[in-house]
N, C-alpha and C positions, 0 to 999 in steps of 0.2 A: 504493500500500500504506500502510495506517495505521501511523504510527510512534509508539511509546510509550517514554518513559523512566520506569523503575520504581525509586523511591527507598525504601531500607529501611535501618534502623539496624543490621541484622545480616543475614547471608546464609550459610546452610549451604552448603558445609562450612568456609568461611573463618572465620565467626564465628557463634556461636549461644548465646543465653541463654534463649530461649523460642520461642513459636509463630511469631513474625515470621520468625525465621531459617529455620524449616522451609518456610514458605510462599514466601519469597523465593528459596529454593534449588530449589523444585520447580515452582511455578506458571508463572514466565515461560517455561520450556521448553515447557510445554503450550500456552500462549498463542501462542508462535511457531509451533507445529505447526498452529495454526488459520489461519496466513497473516498474522499481525501481526508487523511489524518491531519487536521489543522489546529493550531493553537495561536492565541493572540498574546502579544507582549506590549505592555503600555506602562507609562509611569504611574506610580502610586502617589497622586497629588494629595497634599494635606487637606484639601477641601473635599476629598471623598470621605464621607462620614458613615458611621455604622448605620445599617438599615438600608443602604443603597445597593446592597448586594442581593439581587433578586433570586439567584439560584442557591448560593451557599456563601456563608462567611468565609473569607480567605484563610488558608493555612500556609504556614511557612514551609517551603520545600527546599530552599537553598539559602546559604549565606556565605559571603566572601568579602575580601578587601580588594578595592580597585585603587591603583596608584594614578592620581590625576592632579595635574597642575601643582606638583610638589607636595601633595597631601595624600594621606591614606584615608579613603572613603569607605565606610561600611555599607554594604548592600545586602538587603534581604530580598528574596524572591518569594512572593506570596501567590497562591493559586486559588482561584474561585471558578465556579461553573456558570456559564451564560449560555442558555439554550443548548446545552449539551456540549459546548465548546469550552475548553480550559482557557481561562484568561490569567496570564502571568503578570503580576504587578511588580515592577522594579521599584523598590522602596529605598529611598535615601533621604536623610534629614536635610542635608545641606542644600541640595538643588531642587527638591520637589516638595518640601514640607514646611519650610521656614518662611515666616513673614518678616522681612528685614525693613519694612517701610517705616517703622517707628524710630529706627536708628539706634535702638538699645541692644540689638542682637548683631554680632559680628560674623562675617564670613570667614572662610579658612585662610584668606590672605587679604591684605589691605589693597583697596582700589578706589579711586575717586568716584567711579560711576557704578560699578557692579555692587551687588549685595545692598541695594538701596530700595528694592521693590519687594512685592509680595511673591515669593517663589513657590507658594503653595497653590498658585493659580496655574491654569494650563499654559497660557502665554503671557509674556511680559511686554508692555509697551515701553521701549527704551527711547527716551526723547533725545538724548545726546547723540547717540550713534544707532541708527536703525538696526534691529536684530541683535544688538550687542549682548544682552542678557541671555537671549534664547540660543544664540550660537554656542555660548559657553554651556548652558544647561543641557542642550540636546547633544552636544559633542560628548559631554559626560555620559548621558544616557546611552549613547552608542558604545562608548568604552565599557560601560557596565553590562552591556548585552553580549559581549564576546564570550565570557565564561558560560553564559546560558546557552548560546549556540553550540559551544563545544560539548556541553553536557547533553543537550537534546539531540544534537546531530541530525538536523532535518535535511531533506533533499533540496529544499528551496527556502530561501529567505526572501520574503515579500515585504517591501517597505513602502511607505506613503510620504510623498512630498519631500521638501528640501531638508527637513529636520533629521532625516535618516540617511542622508547622503554620506555622512561621516562613517556610518556603519559599513556601507558598501566599500568605502575606501579602505577601512581597516581590514576588512576581509580580503580585499585584493592584495594589499601589502603583505599580509600574513600568508597568502597563498591558500586560503581556506577553500575547500572544494565545492561548497554549496552553490547552486545556481541562484542568480540574483534577479528579482522582479521588482519593478517600480510602478506605482500608480501615481499619476500627476492629477491632483484635484484642482489646482489653481495656479496658473503661470504668473499670476500677479504677485506671488510671494516666492522669492528665490533665495532668500537668506544672504544676499550680497553683503560683503563686509570687506573693508580695506585691508590690503596686505600689511600695511604698517600697524594696523590695529591688533593683528593676531601674532605679532612678534613675541616669541617666548611661550605661546600657547601650545598645547599638544597638537592642535591641528596644523601647526606650522610644518610638521613632518609630512602631512598630506600635500601641502603646498610645495614642498621641496623634493618629494620622492619622485624618482624617474617614472614610475608607473602611473602616478596620479597627477603630477604637477601640471601638465598641459591641459588635462581634463577639468582641473579645478579653477582654471583661469576664466574670468568673465570675458565673453567675446568683445565687449566694449572696452578695449585695451586702455583707453584714456581714463577709465574709472580707476585703474590699478586695484581691482577687487578680485577676490575669489568668489565663486558662485556654487554653493552646495547643490542647487537644483540641477545645474548643468552636470556637475560631478555625478549625481545620481543617474541622470539620463545616459551619460556616456558609459558608466560602469555596469548598468543593468543589462542582462541578456535579453530581456523583453520589457518594454514600457507600454503603459496604456493611459489614455485619458478617460474621463468618466462619461464621455459621449462620443459618437462618431463624428459629428460636425465640429466639435471642439478640436478633435485631432486635426481636421483639415485646416482650421483657423490658425493653430499654433505654428503651422508651416509657412505662414504668410507674415511679412513685416507689418508692424503696426502703422496705421494711417489715421492720425488724430483729426485730420480734416473731415473725415466721415465717421468719427467716433468708433474706429476699429482698433482693437487692442492687439490682435494677432499674437505672435509668439513673444512679444515684449523682449526682444533682443536675442532670443534663443530659437528663432525660426529656422536658421540654417542648421543648427544642431538637430532640431526635430525633423527637418527634411532629410538629413543624412540618415537618421535612424529609419525613417520610412522607406528610403531607397534600399536599405539593407533588410527590410522585412521585420524590423524590430519594434515598430510603433503601431499600436492598435487603438481603436476607439471602442469602448465597451460601455453601453448605457447602464447607469445605476438603476436599481429597482426601487420599489417603495413598499413600505410595510402597511398594507391595506388592513383596515379594521373589519371589513365585511365583504361578502361576495355579492355582486350586483344581481338584482332581479326586479321585475316590474313592480311588485308590491313594495319593495324597499325604496325604489325610485319615487313612487308616489308619497311614501312616508317622508323621504328626504325633502321633497318639494314642499310639503307641509311645514317641516322644520325650518326650511329656508324662509318661508313666508313669515313665520313667527319671529325668527331672528331679524329679518329685515324690518319688521314693524317696530322692534325695540331700538333699532339703529337710526331710524329716520324720524323719530318723534319731534326733533327740533327743526326739521326741514318743512318748508311751506307746502311742498307737494310730495307726500310720501310715495306716490306712485311713479315718480321719475326714476330713470335708470340710476341704480346705485352702484357707483364705481368704488371698489375697495382696494386699499394698498396695505400690505403687512410686510415689514422688512426693516433692515438696518438703514439708518439715514447716513449712508456712506456713498462715495462717488460711484461705485459700481451699480448700485441700486437706484440712486437718486439724481444723478447728474442730468439725465435726459428730461427730467421733470422741471429742473430749475434753469436750464439753458434758455436764453432769450430768443424769441422769434417775433419780429416786427414790433419790438419795443417792450414786450412783456414776456414773462416766463411761460413755458408750455403749460404748466399746471394752471396758471391764471387763464390761459386760453381755454383750457378744458372746463374750468368753472364758469366761463362766459357762455358756454353752449346751453341754450334753453333745453330744459328737460333732463339735466344731469345733476345728481348729487354726488359728493365725494366724501369718503371717510378714510382716514389714514391712521395707522398705528405704526410709529417709528421712533427709534432713538438711536443716537450715534454722534456724528460730528456736530459741533456747536453751530457752525454756519448753516447747516441744513435745518437744525431744530429752530433756529431763529427765523429762518425763511418761513417755516410753517406758522410760527407765531404771528407773522405779519399778515397772514390771511385769515386770522381768527374771526374777523367781523363779517366775512362772507356768509350770506344766509344759507348757502347750499354746501357748506364745508364744515367738517369736524375733524380735528386732529388730536390724538392722544399721544403725547410724547413720553413713552415708557415702553417697557417690554412686559407684556402680560399674556401668558399662554392662553388663558380663557378668553380674553378679548380678541386675541388673534384668531382663534377658532371661530368665534362669533362672527367676526367680519368676513372670514373666508366662506363661512356657510351662508350668511345673510346677504352678501353682495350679489348683484346681478352680473357683475363683470369684475374680474380680478386683474388688477393692473400690475404688470411686471416688465417695465421698460429698461431692462438691464443693459449696461454698456457691453458686458460680456457675461456669459453664464456657462461655466464648464458642464454642468448638468442641470441643477436646479431641483428643488424638492417641493417648494410651495406651489408651483404650477400643477404638479402631480396631485397634491392635496386638494387644490381648488377643483380640479377635474373630478376627483372622487366625490366631492360635495356638490356636483352639478353646477358649478360656477365657471362659466367659460373664461379662460384667461385672455388678456390682451398683452402680447409679448413683443419684444424686439426679436426679430428673426436672427438669433445668434446662438451658437453652441447647442447645448442640450434642449433649448427651447424649440429649435427647429425639429429635433428628434422626438419631441413629446406632444407638440400641439399641431394639429392639422388645420389649415386655413378654412375659414367658414364657407368659402365658395366651393369646397370639395364636398362630394356626396356624404362622406363620413367625417365632415369637419367638426372640430371641437372648440375652436376659438378664433381669435383675431390676431393679426400681426402687422409689423411694419419694419422697414429698413430704408436705405437710400444710398445713392452713390456719392452724395455730398452731405455735408453737415446739415444744410438747410432742408434738403430732401428728407433726411432722417426725422427731423423735428416736425416738418409739415405732414409727413406720412403718419406720424404718431397721432396727430390731431384727426387726420382723415380716418384712421382706424377707430377712433372713438365715435366719430360721426357714423361710420358703417355699423358699429354695434348698436348705437341708438336707433338707427333706422330699422334694423332687424327687430330690436326689442319692441318698438312702437308699432311697426307696420306689418310685421310678419311673425306673429306670435308662434305659429306652428313651427316655422323653421328655427326660431330661437330655442324652442323646446327640443327640437332634434339635436341641436348643439349640446344642450344640457344632458340629454340622454346618452349621446355618443361619448361625452366626457365621463359621465358616471360609469359607463360600461368599460371604459379603457382600463387596461391593466399592464403595468410595467413590473414584472415579477423578478425578485431576487434569484429565483431558481433559473431563469433564463440567463441572467448575468453570470451566475456561477458556472454554468456550462461553458460560456464563452471564455471565462478566465482559465478554465482547465484546458480547453481546446486551443486557445490562441496564445496563452502565456506559459502555463505550466508544462504542458506536454512538449511544445517546441523547445523550451529552455532545457528540459531534461535530455533532449537529443543533441544539444550543443557539445562540442568537444571540449 
């Protein structure tokens, strides 16, 4: 039986900040159901509390000392069960449990910037030097995982995103025999850090070693940086993105004139991998809560109506098209709503359309939160600046249209959720949104979309898509109901994803010399 160790910086339900956590919490169980012996490895963050272990409380299975940055660090490996899959927690006080933000607790060595933040969290926002704390923390995690790999002796080491690039490098330098697989969840985060910054760090060895030095170099030579994501991509026997369309996009250079992110500097690396047959696009699945049938569809429509009634109480016409947005107020999710078109923002243009109400749940960057506050007096607009899972579900269920105008979207989960609740999405035709939403003009259409060859076209077409949705909602109720039914019936299953991981990544990697 093929044996896989699956490494991730987060894993739902224990830790989750983004899509990595969702995938690590769902995919391994589906892969195991296909006959693969797979275990998860993830940090044991201090914020994981008792009672968050749904299968079993963890038990210690290993302990050892890791030499790191001139200090001896104690590591415990704890194991718990998640849906029949063993989850191995790498427990270390220094890098994953201690809150240094008060200034009263000291790190293992003196430094003006490091050990000033809460290291019990999943990721640290390093203001002075981007990725500074997390490059140190996750390079330690990678060092700490080497003895575990030696003990478990898997056939394949499967890692996620830039944080685990150091592990593939250590394995390469040591000549470890395991095959290496990488999943790229978001090219927007590459872990870039200056060469001068890592002088004297353990990862300087990776930057200097003949096997890894050229692969660790950021392609933008003027930056004088190392790039852990590039390192991961170059060293993996097989790499995948989390949707087929995102794979195509990362092989193209970015073009900000039309709001296109592309490969963000790594497009040539991605293209090279693709030419070698080493790059694949595999769509994520979604953990559905129910199987679709006609009776349940009618019940969901009734629930939708009740949810909508509670959301539109403050609006002058509760029967207007209710457009809902749930997401982070960050550039990826929000920029195309705040960009100006003919003197005012796109969101203001949407609010000017007769027959449209808008409700938004978002929190994130201050400039976007302040932008929402400036619209508070609009009679057809409500914004909740917070994160609240119950409100998020309420908006997703109660809206007539789910707005998701992403700059880029490697896969996306919220559009899958909105489809399952019979809420047609309105999306930017990018990444996984192309692979999960079908245009309303198609017989089995599930939603609406927009894009453009220029920046102005992108913004104008976003408005046109809202007008298209409003027209269908007001004038063709039967067709709008078809969209809702089609989306409700749509299924993107982890079992299908798991089969592709085995057939496109694991089995070909095992055949590599």
